[in-house]
C-alpha positions in Angstrom: 28.3 6.6 3.6 26.2 9.6 2.6 23.7 10.6 5.2 20.9 13.1 4.8 20.8 16.0 7.3 17.5 16.5 9.2 16.3 19.2 11.5 13.1 20.5 13.1 11.9 17.9 15.5 10.9 18.6 19.1 8.1 18.6 21.6 4.8 20.2 20.7 1.3 20.2 22.3 -1.6 18.5 20.5 -3.0 20.7 17.8 0.3 22.4 17.3 2.6 22.5 14.3 6.2 21.6 13.4 8.2 21.8 10.2 10.9 19.2 9.5 13.6 19.9 6.9 16.1 17.6 5.3 19.1 18.6 3.1 20.7 16.2 0.6 23.7 16.5 -1.7 22.8 18.0 -5.0 23.8 14.9 -7.0 21.3 12.9 -5.1 18.5 15.4 -4.4 18.0 16.6 -8.0 17.0 13.2 -9.4 15.6 11.5 -6.3 12.1 10.9 -5.0 12.2 12.3 -1.4 10.2 11.0 1.5 9.5 11.1 5.2 9.1 7.9 7.2 8.3 7.5 10.9 8.8 4.8 13.5 7.0 4.8 16.8 8.1 2.6 19.7 7.2 -1.0 19.1 5.9 -0.3 15.6 7.3 -0.8 12.1 8.7 2.1 10.1 6.0 3.6 7.9 5.8 6.0 5.0 4.4 9.4 5.9 4.7 11.3 2.7 6.7 11.3 -0.5 7.4 13.7 -3.4 8.9 12.8 -6.7 11.6 14.9 -8.5 8.8 16.3 -10.6 6.7 17.4 -7.6 4.0 14.7 -7.4 3.1 13.8 -3.8 1.5 11.1 -1.9 0.5 10.8 1.8 -0.4 8.2 4.3 -4.1 8.3 5.0 -3.5 9.1 8.6 -1.8 12.4 7.8 -3.8 13.6 4.7 -5.1 17.1 5.2 -2.7 17.8 8.1 0.8 17.3 6.7 2.4 18.8 3.6 5.6 17.7 1.9 7.4 20.1 -0.4 10.9 20.4 -1.9 13.1 23.4 -2.7 15.3 22.4 -5.6 17.4 25.6 -5.2 18.3 24.5 -1.6 18.4 20.8 -2.1 16.0 20.5 0.8 12.7 18.7 1.4 10.3 19.8 4.0 7.4 18.3 6.0 5.0 20.8 7.4 3.0 19.1 10.2 -0.2 20.8 11.4 -2.9 19.7 13.8 -0.5 17.3 15.4 -1.9 14.4 17.5 -0.3 12.3 20.2 -0.3 9.4 17.7 2.1 11.3 15.5 4.8 10.9 18.1 7.7 9.0 16.5 11.2 9.3 15.2 10.9 10.8 11.7 13.4 9.8 9.0 14.2 11.5 5.7 14.6 9.2 2.7 16.0 9.6 -0.8 15.3 7.1 -3.5 17.4 7.7 -6.7 16.5 6.1 -10.0 18.6 3.2 -11.1 21.5 3.7 -13.5 23.0 6.8 -12.0 25.8 5.1 -10.0 24.2 5.9 -6.7 23.1 3.7 -3.8 19.7 2.1 -3.8 18.6 4.7 -1.3 19.7 7.0 1.5 18.5 7.8 5.0 18.8 10.5 7.6 19.7 9.9 11.2 16.2 10.5 12.4 14.6 13.3 14.4 12.3 12.9 17.4 8.8 14.4 17.3 6.8 14.2 20.5 3.2 15.4 20.7 2.1 15.7 24.3 0.5 18.1 26.7 
């Protein structure tokens, strides 16, 4: 079972910044839409941001203007730059890859999750 490799979570004060990174195998990364989801205690997992293989992005309303998703195709890595963090951003963040159909790949792939805690 292929799992994506995440890094960059931690504890940060309100107003601070963190950058998450997620590496994926080349065969998956180069054709997949990549995204970041999060799940806070007692809540459903929600999409935070996504980026297509062509570079188009979309964001949850709650993070627009504060978070930026990007991808480095040379490193098979997707990033989530999080600025102006708020306590309500506290959650486990998951990397996600969604390949197109017809490539012999799984429907999608997930990372193991990384904890982000925003607290003073």
